[in-house]
C-alpha positions in Angstrom: 10.8 6.0 22.6 8.8 3.7 20.4 9.8 0.0 20.8 8.9 -1.7 17.6 8.8 -5.2 16.2 8.3 -7.0 12.9 5.6 -9.6 12.6 6.0 -12.1 9.8 9.2 -12.8 7.9 7.9 -14.8 4.9 8.1 -12.0 2.5 10.3 -10.9 -0.3 10.5 -7.2 0.4 8.7 -6.0 3.5 10.8 -7.4 6.5 14.0 -5.7 5.3 12.2 -2.5 4.2 10.4 -2.1 7.5 13.5 -2.8 9.5 15.7 -0.4 7.5 13.1 2.4 7.6 12.4 2.0 11.4 16.1 2.0 12.2 16.6 5.3 10.5 13.7 7.1 12.4 14.7 8.9 15.6 13.0 7.7 18.8 12.4 4.2 17.4 14.1 1.1 18.6 13.5 -2.0 16.5 14.2 -4.8 19.0 12.4 -8.0 18.0 10.8 -10.0 15.2 8.4 -13.0 15.0 8.5 -15.6 12.3 4.9 -16.8 13.2 6.3 -20.3 13.7 6.9 -20.9 10.0 9.4 -23.5 8.9 12.8 -21.6 8.4 13.3 -23.2 5.0 9.9 -21.9 3.8 10.7 -18.4 5.1 14.1 -18.6 3.3 12.3 -19.1 -0.1 10.8 -15.6 0.1 13.2 -13.7 2.4 16.4 -15.2 1.0 17.7 -16.3 4.4 16.4 -17.9 7.6 14.6 -16.0 10.4 17.7 -16.5 12.6 20.0 -14.9 10.0 17.5 -12.0 9.5 17.3 -11.4 13.2 21.1 -11.5 13.6 21.6 -9.1 10.7 19.2 -6.5 12.1 20.3 -7.1 15.7 16.8 -8.2 16.8 15.6 -10.9 19.2 13.7 -13.7 17.3 10.4 -15.0 18.5 8.0 -17.5 17.1 4.9 -16.2 18.9 4.0 -12.5 18.2 2.0 -12.2 21.5 5.0 -13.3 23.5 7.2 -10.8 21.5 4.9 -7.9 22.3 4.5 -8.8 26.0 8.1 -9.7 26.8 9.7 -6.8 24.9 7.1 -4.2 26.0 6.5 -3.1 22.4 4.6 0.0 21.4 4.2 -0.7 17.7 4.5 -3.6 15.2 4.7 -3.9 11.4 2.8 -6.8 10.0 4.0 -8.4 6.8 2.3 -11.8 6.1 0.1 -13.5 3.6 -2.7 -11.3 2.8 -5.2 -13.9 3.8 -3.6 -14.1 7.3 -3.5 -10.5 8.2 -7.1 -10.2 9.7 -6.3 -13.0 12.1 -3.0 -11.3 13.1 -4.7 -8.0 13.7 -7.4 -9.7 15.8 -4.5 -11.1 17.9 -2.5 -7.9 18.2 -5.1 -5.1 18.5 -6.2 -6.0 22.1 -2.6 -5.3 23.3 -3.0 -1.7 22.3 0.2 -1.4 20.1 0.3 0.7 17.0 0.0 -1.3 13.8 1.4 -0.8 10.3 0.1 -3.4 7.8 1.9 -4.2 4.5 -0.5 -3.6 1.7 -3.0 -4.9 0.7 -4.3 -5.7 4.2 -7.1 -8.1 3.1 -8.4 -10.1 0.2 -12.1 -9.9 1.0 -14.4 -7.1 2.3 -15.2 -9.3 5.2 -11.6 -9.5 6.3 -11.2 -5.7 5.8 -14.2 -5.2 8.0 -12.7 -7.4 10.7 -9.5 -5.3 10.7 -11.4 -2.0 11.0 -13.5 -3.4 13.8 -10.5 -4.8 15.7 -8.6 -1.4 15.3 -11.6 0.8 16.4 -12.9 -1.4 19.2 -9.4 -1.5 20.8 -8.5 2.2 20.0 -5.2 1.5 18.4 -3.4 3.5 15.7 -3.3 1.6 12.5 -2.6 2.2 8.8 -1.7 0.2 5.7 0.8 0.9 3.0 2.9 1.9 1.2 0.8 4.4 -0.7 1.7 6.9 -3.4 0.5 9.7 -1.1 3.9 10.3 0.3 5.7 10.6 -3.1 7.1 14.2 -3.3 5.8 15.0 -6.7 2.3 13.7 -6.0 2.1 15.5 -2.7 3.2 18.7 -4.4 0.6 18.2 -7.1 -2.1 17.6 -4.4 -1.1 20.7 -2.5 -1.3 22.9 -5.6 -4.6 21.3 -6.6 -6.1 21.9 -3.1 -4.9 25.5 -3.3 -7.0 26.0 -6.5 -4.3 25.9 -9.2 -6.6 24.2 -11.7 -10.0 25.0 -10.3 -12.6 22.3 -9.6 -11.6 18.7 -10.4 -13.2 17.1 -13.5 -11.2 13.9 -14.0 -8.1 12.1 -12.8 -5.8 9.5 -14.4 -3.4 7.3 -12.4 -0.8 4.8 -13.8 1.2 2.3 -11.8 3.8 -0.1 -13.2 5.8 -2.4 -11.0 7.9 -5.0 -12.7 6.5 -8.5 -13.2 5.7 -11.7 -11.4 9.1 -13.2 -12.0 10.4 -11.0 -9.3 8.9 -13.4 -6.8 10.7 -16.8 -6.5 8.9 -20.0 -7.2 7.4 -21.3 -4.0 6.6 -17.8 -2.7 3.0 -17.4 -1.6 2.5 -14.4 -4.0 1.9 -16.9 -6.8 -1.2 -18.3 -5.0 -4.4 -17.0 -6.5 -6.0 -16.6 -3.1 -3.5 -13.9 -2.2 -4.9 -11.6 -4.9 -1.9 -10.9 -7.0 -1.6 -7.5 -8.9 -5.4 -7.1 -8.8 -4.8 -6.1 -5.2 -1.2 -5.2 -4.8 -0.9 -2.8 -7.8 -4.5 -1.4 -8.1 -4.0 -0.6 -4.4 -1.6 2.3 -5.2 -3.6 3.9 -8.0 -7.0 3.2 -6.4 -6.0 5.1 -3.3 -4.6 8.1 -5.3 -7.7 8.6 -7.4 -9.9 8.4 -4.2 -7.6 10.9 -2.5 -7.7 13.5 -5.3 -11.4 13.0 -6.0 -12.3 13.5 -2.3 -15.1 10.9 -2.7 -15.7 7.2 -3.1 -16.1 5.5 -6.4 -19.7 4.5 -7.1 -19.1 2.6 -10.3 -16.2 0.9 -12.0 -15.5 -0.9 -15.3 -12.3 -2.9 -15.7 -10.7 -4.7 -18.6 -7.6 -6.7 -18.1 -5.8 -9.8 -19.2 -2.5 -11.7 -19.1 -0.4 -10.9 -22.1 3.2 -11.7 -21.3 3.3 -13.7 -18.0 2.6 -17.2 -19.4 3.1 -19.0 -16.1 1.2 -16.5 -13.9 -2.4 -17.1 -12.8 -3.0 -13.3 -12.7 -3.6 -10.4 -15.1 -0.5 -8.4 -16.1 -2.1 -5.4 -17.8 -5.3 -3.6 -17.0 -7.4 -0.5 -17.6 -10.1 0.8 -15.3 -12.7 3.5 -15.7 -14.4 5.0 -12.5 -17.1 7.4 -11.6 -17.1 9.0 -8.2 -20.0 10.1 -5.9 -19.2 13.8 -6.7 -19.3 13.1 -10.5 -15.6 13.2 -10.9 -14.4 10.8 -13.6 -11.3 8.6 -13.2 -9.1 6.1 -14.9 -6.4 3.7 -13.8 -3.7 1.9 -15.9 -1.8 -1.1 -14.4 1.2 -2.7 -15.9 2.8 -5.8 -14.4 4.8 -7.0 -17.4 7.7 -4.7 -17.4 11.4 -5.6 -17.4 12.1 -2.7 -15.1 11.6 -4.1 -11.6 11.1 -0.9 -9.6 7.8 1.0 -9.5 7.1 4.1 -11.5 3.9 6.0 -11.7 2.2 9.1 -13.0 -0.9 11.1 -12.1 -2.8 13.6 -14.3 -5.6 15.7 -12.9 -7.8 17.9 -15.1 -9.8 20.8 -13.6 -12.1 23.5 -14.7 -9.2 26.0 -15.1 -6.2 23.7 -16.1 -4.4 20.5 -15.5 -1.5 19.1 -13.5 0.6 16.1 -14.5 3.4 14.4 -12.5 5.6 11.6 -13.7 7.7 9.7 -11.2 10.2 8.8 -13.9 11.1 12.3 -15.0 11.4 14.0 -11.6 9.1 16.9 -12.2 5.5 18.0 -12.3 3.8 20.2 -14.9 0.9 22.6 -14.6 -1.1 23.6 -17.6 -3.2 26.7 -17.0 -4.5 30.0 -18.5 -1.2 31.5 -17.6 0.7 29.0 -19.7 2.8 25.9 -18.9 5.1 25.7 -15.9 7.0 23.0 -14.0 7.6 22.3 -10.4 10.6 20.3 -9.2 9.9 16.8 -8.0 11.2 16.3 -4.5 13.2 13.1 -4.4 12.2 11.1 -1.4 11.7 7.6 0.1 7.9 7.1 0.1 7.9 4.3 2.6 10.3 6.0 5.0 8.3 9.2 5.0 5.0 7.3 5.4 6.5 5.3 8.3 7.8 8.5 9.9 4.2 9.8 9.8 2.8 6.6 11.3 5.4 6.6 14.1 4.5 10.2 15.0 0.8 9.2 15.0 1.6 6.4 17.4 3.3 9.0 19.7 0.5 11.5 19.4 -2.3 9.0 19.4 -3.8 10.5 16.2 -5.1 8.9 13.0 -2.7 8.4 10.2 -3.4 10.2 6.9 -4.5 6.9 5.4 -7.0 5.7 8.0 -7.9 2.1 8.4 -11.3 2.9 6.9 -9.5 4.4 3.8 -7.6 1.1 3.5 -10.9 -0.8 3.6 -12.3 1.4 0.9 -9.4 0.8 -1.4 -9.8 -3.0 -0.9 -13.4 -2.7 -1.9 -12.4 -0.8 -5.0 -9.8 -3.4 -5.9 -12.4 -6.2 -5.5 -15.0 -4.3 -7.5 -12.4 -4.1 -10.4 -12.0 -7.8 -10.2 -15.7 -8.4 -10.3 -16.1 -6.1 -13.3 -13.2 -7.7 -15.3 -14.7 -11.2 -14.7 -18.2 -10.2 -15.7 -17.4 -7.8 -18.5 -19.8 -5.3 -16.9 -19.7 -2.2 -14.9 -20.0 -2.8 -11.1 -21.8 -0.5 -8.7 -20.0 0.0 -5.4 
């Protein structure tokens, strides 16, 4: 049995998402949460209720100090959802206890903080990952499987799109509005950045990004962006990011072009399509809960003491890619990684 806890409650989405997913996974008992000592009224701005009300709703014991929570409850695993700038400190605090760690994306806002997280995880031998990712979407996983089995030959290029509502989904006073937390430059490019790396099977060596704020007048961040990438193995890539949509839920698509065909999957139309020398065919998109499937995988890794599919080093590489996009957009020049 995995005894799990939630660290950090000042978040619009993650505390409930983590609790609901973990409660639905066999052999997991979610027994405690820690509010990190934040003022209950401040937590309420983001979470929509106080830490006490959250704990009561999910039948958890409420702590202020996460170290006390881990020790007193004998936890095996924790989910961290906090300000992006605070996560490295929390991982430094938790990793020496040996518990498994799942970090709400993006796990850092600087390469230095990402390095600290990797070092803390590896030096203490803990199981850790960060998400969610698009890797566990049914259609994308099926596209990846067919690609790896040779359905379109060798990869030439990949295009990934991610749209996820707009900044008005975060209440005024929520920390997501703070520039230092990274905004969509980190939280949205995260998804597509990992997917293009995954399919390419290599790291990006050069990026060029153009983005601007078109419709979010009160936001300090970009709300639309386009990115061009070149990978170490010469694969080309591109990313489209939309953060100005009325539709609040995420949707995404991936298109990969190979030497013998192409595969395209659209999250919004529930199917994938293969274009090859044999013609055009579709494969059914498996409807699934990305986060739940990813957390099931992480829990199993905690039990088996094996690395998750998205390693902590992978997460660091995605952060580096996101930050290179920011640098390119600011300088109006390609950036070597």
